[in-house]
C-alpha positions as CSV (number, residue, x, y, z in Angstrom):
1,M,0.0,0.0,0.0
2,L,1.2,3.5,-0.8
3,L,1.1,4.9,2.8
4,T,3.2,2.0,4.1
5,W,5.7,2.5,1.3
6,I,6.0,6.2,2.0
7,D,6.6,5.5,5.7
8,E,9.2,2.8,4.9
9,V,11.2,5.3,2.7
10,A,12.1,7.2,5.9
11,D,13.9,4.1,7.2
12,E,15.8,3.2,4.1
13,P,19.6,3.7,4.1
14,L,20.5,7.3,3.3
15,V,23.6,8.3,1.4
16,L,24.8,11.9,1.4
17,E,27.8,12.2,-0.9
18,P,28.1,15.8,-2.2
19,A,31.1,14.8,-4.3
20,D,29.2,12.0,-6.1
21,R,25.6,12.9,-6.8
22,R,25.1,9.8,-9.0
23,V,25.7,7.6,-5.9
24,E,23.2,9.7,-3.9
25,A,20.6,9.4,-6.6
26,E,21.0,5.6,-7.0
27,A,20.8,5.1,-3.2
28,N,18.2,7.7,-2.3
29,T,15.6,7.4,-5.0
30,W,12.4,5.4,-4.5
31,W,9.3,4.8,-6.7
32,W,5.9,3.3,-6.3
33,S,3.7,2.1,-9.1
34,A,0.0,1.7,-8.4
35,A,-2.0,-1.2,-9.7
36,E,-5.2,-0.2,-11.4
37,G,-7.7,0.9,-8.8
38,E,-5.2,0.7,-6.0
39,T,-5.3,4.5,-5.3
40,T,-9.0,5.0,-5.2
41,S,-9.2,4.5,-1.4
42,L,-6.5,7.1,-0.7
43,S,-7.0,10.8,-0.1
44,V,-4.6,13.5,-1.1
45,A,-4.4,14.7,2.5
46,E,-3.3,11.2,3.7
47,V,-0.6,10.9,1.1
48,V,0.7,14.5,1.7
49,A,0.8,13.9,5.4
50,A,2.8,10.7,4.9
51,F,5.3,12.4,2.8
52,E,5.6,15.3,5.3
53,R,6.2,12.7,8.1
54,T,8.9,11.1,5.9
55,A,10.6,14.4,5.3
56,A,10.6,15.1,9.0
57,V,12.2,11.7,9.8
58,I,14.8,12.2,7.1
59,R,15.6,15.7,8.5
60,E,16.1,14.2,12.0
61,R,18.3,11.4,10.6
62,I,20.5,14.0,8.8
63,R,20.8,16.1,11.9
64,E,21.8,13.1,14.0
65,R,24.6,12.4,11.5
66,A,25.8,16.0,12.0
67,F,25.7,16.6,8.2
68,A,26.2,20.4,8.0
69,G,25.3,20.9,4.3
70,V,22.2,21.5,2.2
71,A,19.9,18.6,1.6
72,T,16.6,18.3,-0.1
73,F,13.8,15.7,0.0
74,Y,11.7,15.9,-3.1
75,V,8.7,14.2,-4.7
76,W,7.4,14.1,-8.2
77,H,4.9,12.3,-10.4
78,D,6.5,10.5,-13.3
79,E,3.5,10.3,-15.6
80,Q,5.3,8.3,-18.3
81,A,6.2,5.5,-15.9
82,G,2.9,5.9,-13.9
83,Q,4.9,6.3,-10.7
84,L,5.1,8.5,-7.7
85,R,8.8,9.1,-7.0
86,C,10.9,10.6,-4.2
87,S,14.5,11.2,-3.5
88,T,16.9,12.9,-1.1
89,G,20.1,14.7,-2.3
90,S,22.7,17.1,-0.9
91,V,21.5,19.8,-3.3
92,S,19.4,22.9,-3.0
93,P,15.9,22.9,-4.6
94,D,17.2,24.9,-7.6
95,A,19.9,22.2,-8.4
96,L,17.9,19.0,-8.4
97,P,19.3,16.3,-10.8
98,F,16.6,16.5,-13.5
99,G,17.7,16.6,-17.1
100,G,14.7,18.8,-18.1
101,A,12.8,21.8,-16.9
102,Y,11.2,21.5,-13.5
103,V,9.4,23.8,-11.0
104,A,10.2,23.4,-7.3
105,S,7.1,23.9,-5.2
106,D,6.1,23.9,-1.6
107,R,2.7,22.5,-2.6
108,L,2.6,18.7,-2.7
109,G,-1.2,18.3,-3.0
110,P,-1.5,19.0,-6.7
111,I,1.3,16.5,-7.5
112,V,-0.4,13.8,-5.4
113,E,-3.8,14.6,-6.8
114,R,-2.6,14.1,-10.4
115,F,-1.0,10.7,-9.4
116,L,-4.1,9.5,-7.6
117,A,-6.4,10.6,-10.5
118,D,-4.3,8.7,-13.1
119,G,-6.8,5.9,-13.9
120,E,-4.3,4.1,-16.2
121,P,-0.8,4.7,-14.8
122,G,2.0,4.7,-17.4
123,R,-0.4,4.4,-20.3
124,L,-0.8,7.1,-23.0
125,A,-4.0,7.6,-24.9
126,W,-3.7,7.7,-28.7
127,S,-5.1,11.2,-28.6
128,D,-2.1,12.3,-26.5
129,L,0.3,11.2,-29.2
130,D,1.5,13.5,-32.0
131,D,1.3,12.7,-35.6
132,V,4.8,12.7,-37.0
133,R,3.7,14.8,-39.9
134,S,2.3,17.5,-37.6
135,R,5.6,17.7,-35.7
136,S,7.4,19.2,-38.7
137,E,4.9,22.0,-38.8
138,R,5.8,23.3,-35.4
139,T,8.8,25.4,-34.7
140,E,9.2,24.7,-31.0
141,P,7.8,21.8,-29.0
142,E,5.7,22.9,-26.0
143,V,7.3,21.7,-22.8
144,T,5.6,21.8,-19.5
145,P,8.0,21.9,-16.6
146,L,7.8,19.0,-14.2
147,A,6.2,19.9,-10.8
148,V,8.4,18.8,-7.9
149,W,7.6,19.2,-4.2
150,V,10.7,20.1,-2.2
151,S,11.4,20.0,1.5
152,G,14.7,21.3,3.0
153,V,16.1,18.5,5.2
154,G,19.7,19.6,5.7
155,A,21.1,21.6,8.6
156,S,21.8,24.6,6.4
157,N,18.4,24.7,4.6
């Protein structure tokens, strides 16, 4: 179940290696895929509260380790994979390791709402696909930045 998974994330091993962000990302990134109909019994408020608890636990764990740097816990909805993902890294919210455009936000509700409302996670409707012929007619593809909830969990946040 999603809420159990979120709570378990807080107890997973945590790697903070500012000199090697790839190692951090591999160790500190988790994802959850919902089976069809599995999210219908959940509320946005429940999921948001679970992620906020997780951020608080991670913040405490980082302080207990006496890590003095910046660290961010962050959550996003990977629509293509149909997953809710989260990670922790020794980076500020404006330097998260995404290859594309993203918008850091303090509002987790809309991200969770989109995930919970996705009736067919990881599936794209034919109507959402572009006709190859129509792509050549456009000059610039329209890119919507990824919404990412961020929570400062490091000592210097």
